[in-house]
C-alpha positions as a printed NumPy array, in Angstrom:
array([[ 13.768, -17.977,   8.803],
       [ 13.199, -16.159,   5.577],
       [ 14.383, -12.62 ,   5.332],
       [ 11.548, -10.37 ,   4.347],
       [ 12.951,  -7.521,   2.369],
       [  9.373,  -6.328,   2.114],
       [  9.678,  -4.894,   5.599],
       [ 12.08 ,  -2.378,   4.119],
       [  9.435,  -1.501,   1.529],
       [  8.121,   1.981,   2.013],
       [  5.346,   3.418,  -0.077],
       [  6.414,   7.021,  -0.216],
       [  3.993,   9.804,  -0.868],
       [  4.966,  12.733,  -2.994],
       [  2.917,  15.864,  -3.469],
       [  1.617,  16.376,  -6.973],
       [  4.222,  18.085,  -9.092],
       [  7.255,  16.826,  -7.217],
       [  9.432,  14.71 ,  -9.445],
       [ 11.835,  12.268,  -7.868],
       [ 12.557,   8.809,  -9.16 ],
       [ 11.601,   5.873,  -6.971],
       [ 14.385,   3.509,  -6.032],
       [ 14.133,  -0.263,  -5.885],
       [ 11.734,  -1.425,  -3.218],
       [  9.668,   1.709,  -3.023],
       [  6.837,   3.309,  -4.909],
       [  6.043,   6.964,  -5.234],
       [  2.397,   7.799,  -5.532],
       [  1.533,  11.351,  -6.453],
       [ -1.574,  12.766,  -4.852],
       [ -3.202,  16.054,  -4.033],
       [ -3.166,  16.369,  -0.234],
       [ -6.088,  18.806,  -0.192],
       [ -8.228,  16.518,  -2.345],
       [ -7.458,  13.575,  -0.075],
       [-10.27 ,  14.745,   2.227],
       [-12.744,  13.575,  -0.432],
       [-13.659,   9.927,   0.323],
       [-13.881,   9.005,  -3.362],
       [-10.429,  10.413,  -4.071],
       [ -9.04 ,   8.749,  -0.946],
       [-10.406,   5.42 ,  -2.19 ],
       [ -8.627,   5.94 ,  -5.53 ],
       [ -5.342,   6.733,  -3.798],
       [ -5.799,   3.716,  -1.525],
       [ -6.285,   1.485,  -4.579],
       [ -3.078,   2.876,  -6.102],
       [ -1.191,   2.227,  -2.862],
       [ -2.446,  -1.332,  -2.71 ],
       [ -1.599,  -2.021,  -6.355],
       [  1.916,  -0.623,  -5.924],
       [  2.442,  -2.637,  -2.739],
       [  1.228,  -5.84 ,  -4.415],
       [  3.553,  -5.316,  -7.4  ],
       [  6.579,  -4.646,  -5.208],
       [  5.866,  -7.488,  -2.801],
       [  5.425,  -9.918,  -5.676],
       [  8.688,  -8.763,  -7.187],
       [ 10.527,  -9.154,  -3.878],
       [  9.012, -12.426,  -2.682],
       [  7.738, -14.478,  -5.614],
       [ 11.088, -16.083,  -6.433],
       [ 11.865, -17.011,  -2.827],
       [ 11.003, -20.325,  -1.255],
       [  7.563, -19.954,   0.301],
       [  7.558, -16.318,  -0.842],
       [  4.189, -16.576,  -2.497],
       [  2.707, -17.39 ,   0.894],
       [  4.118, -14.168,   2.332],
       [  2.855, -11.791,  -0.344],
       [ -0.514, -11.014,   1.252],
       [  1.103, -10.217,   4.588],
       [  3.736,  -8.092,   2.87 ],
       [  1.04 ,  -6.132,   1.029],
       [ -1.014,  -5.642,   4.186],
       [  2.02 ,  -4.401,   6.151],
       [  3.198,  -2.083,   3.37 ],
       [ -0.275,  -0.606,   2.87 ],
       [ -0.675,  -0.067,   6.61 ],
       [  2.647,   1.802,   6.772],
       [  1.778,   3.904,   3.724],
       [ -1.656,   4.845,   5.078],
       [ -0.128,   5.78 ,   8.439],
       [  2.536,   7.887,   6.723],
       [ -0.097,   9.819,   4.788],
       [ -1.816,  10.79 ,   8.056],
       [ -5.198,  11.217,   6.372],
       [ -8.466,  10.288,   8.106],
       [-10.193,   9.751,   4.746],
       [ -7.434,   7.43 ,   3.545],
       [ -7.552,   5.525,   6.838],
       [-11.325,   5.212,   6.457],
       [-10.904,   3.835,   2.932],
       [ -8.475,   1.255,   4.291],
       [-10.877,   0.351,   7.079],
       [-13.787,  -0.096,   4.669],
       [-11.73 ,  -2.349,   2.431],
       [-10.64 ,  -4.486,   5.374],
       [-14.21 ,  -4.777,   6.68 ],
       [-15.439,  -5.853,   3.24 ],
       [-12.658,  -8.444,   3.001],
       [-13.527,  -9.904,   6.402],
       [-17.205, -10.018,   5.509],
       [-16.503, -11.789,   2.216],
       [-14.224, -14.291,   3.952],
       [-16.918, -15.068,   6.515],
       [-19.446, -15.977,   3.813]])
């Protein structure tokens, strides 16, 4: 069984203005919590989360045997944890819309 270090991945959220370096295996995404109620802004933040998750998962898994087959699952799990940690209905809605669009595209 392959060890998935990606499970330890945590997309951490930092309020705008806070400066702390991210360590290996995590990404810090600055956002304005008050502005997160705006669906357009939430969609932007969601895209940043997904891009950071994809980059970290690729870095962690690409060189492992069969790792490239685990990247999508790693990204999905990391994004889900990050969205849950943000505790934002608008961000959760952005994630839901993206998932629905992906399922619809896969069905066609």
